[in-house]
N, C-alpha and C positions, 0 to 999 in steps of 0.2 A: 627342365629342370631334374637336380642332380638331389639324392638328398647326401647330408651329411650328421654324421657326429660331432660335436662339438665338447670338448673336457675342458671344465677349470680349474688351475692350480693353485690351490692355498683355499676350498671357497666351502666354509661350514667346516670347516674341519678344529680340532681343537680350543674351540670358541672366536676364532678368527673366521677374519673372511665372509661378515655377515653378506650374502643375498638372499632374499627368497628367492624362490621358485618361478612364482606369481611374477616376479618384478626381470628377473632373470626372462621370464616370454614375453615380457612387453620392450625388457628391451631389444630381442631378438627379431622383433615383430619394425619393431623402432630402425633395422638396419635392412630391413625390405625380407628378411626369412617367410615363408610359408610357412604349414603346417605345424609349426613350432608343435614339441611337446618334453616338458622333463620326465626324468630318471632321477628317483630319492633328492636329495640337498642336496647334496655332494656337486655339483657343478656338469650334471649332464647335460645336454638339451636334444634330443634330433629337428632337422627341420627341414627344409628342402629349400635352394633358390636358383638362378639361372648365373649368378656368378661362379666366377674358379675358385679354387681351394688358396691358395693366396689373396685373395682379393675378400673371403671368406671370413678369413680368419683377422683379415687390417678391421674388416666394420667390425666385426665382432669383438674387437680389442679395444676400439677408441670407443664403440657407446661404453662399453664396461669401464673405458679410465675417465670418461664425466661423470657415469654414478662412483666410482667409490673416491675419487680423486688420487689414484694413484694404479700405477699397470696391473693388473691381470692378466696374467698365463692364461692364455687358452693352444690346445689342440687342435686340428679337426684332421680327420678321416672320411673320406667318402661311405658308403652305408657297404658299399664290394670289398675300401682297403679292411674297415671293420672286420668284417665277417673274413678277409685274410689273418688278419690279426687272429680271432680265433680258434679257426682252420690250420695254425703253424702254434700254436700251443707245443712247448715240446715235452711237459710234463701226462699230459692227457689222463693219466694214469691218478695224481698226487689228485685231490680236494684240493676245489674251486677254491675255496671261498678260502684258501690256504696259497695260492695258485694268484702272479699280478702281469700284468704286462704297462708297461711301465713307460709312458708316450712320451716320444722324443718331439722333436721339429724334425732332426737328418738324423739321419743312420749312424749308429753309436760308433765310435772310431773301434779300428778291431782290433785294439790294445787295452778295450774297455770294461773289458774281465781281468783284467789282470792288475787295473787299478784296486782294485773292491782292496775293502779290510773287516774289517769283525765277526766271519764266516765261521757260522757253527750248526751247519747242517741244512744250507740253506742252500739249493742250486740255482743255479743261473746261465743263462743263452742268451744267446743275443738276435735280435728277430730284422726286420728288413730299418723301420726308424722305432725301433722298441727295443726295450731288455723285460727277459723275461727271468720271478723271482722266483722257486715254490719255497714256500717258510715252514719246514719240517713238523717247528716244533710252532707255528701261529708268529704273525710277529710285533707280538705284545712285547717281548722280550727278547726283541733281534736287536744285536747293535752291530749292523751291515750296514756297513756307508759306501756306494757307489759313485767317485764324482764324477760321472757321465751322467748320471742322471739327473745332476739336481735340481734342473732348472727344467723337469722332466714332472709330468703326475702320474697316476698310480691307479689301477681300477682290477679287481680281481675278477677273477675269468663268468665269476654267475653277472656280476655287474655288464661285462661287455654281452657273453648272450644274449640277456637284457636285449643290451640297445641296436646290439647284435638286428633283433627278432625284429625290434622297432623302427629301422632305417628299411628291414626288407617290406615292413607294412607299408611307411612311407614308399619306398620306390614303388610298390604295386598300384596303390591311389591314383 
């Protein structure tokens, strides 16, 4: 069994994509996942499965499509990949709540940072399948636009660290 972290895109954010976490747990169980646990109401779920990553993603997206009646984006990482995202944070000295990893399905294009607009003090760096952003002045007033991140989903480093811990506990069980 492999421990996975699934990150849902645009769930319970700004009044859109309502999905109770109890329902997310039920959907994960229906997809055949075990040891299902959620973290905060923004679509973070940790579980174990015998399936490979692509099959996990497909199974969860199908459950969500059936539930919501529309596609819901899902980014999936193994426990080890999630720990690597945390360890690779290029801004470790920055406030964890002002630093995010934007999770993508594929590696960001090498030119991803050239297409960014609206910067005002933000620092950016490319990861393996992530784009890291440190919002020095916070996210609320940021005008940052990252075209390569359009289909991704962001989590701050506090959330990433919590999910790493949860997934590690699943691995140890």
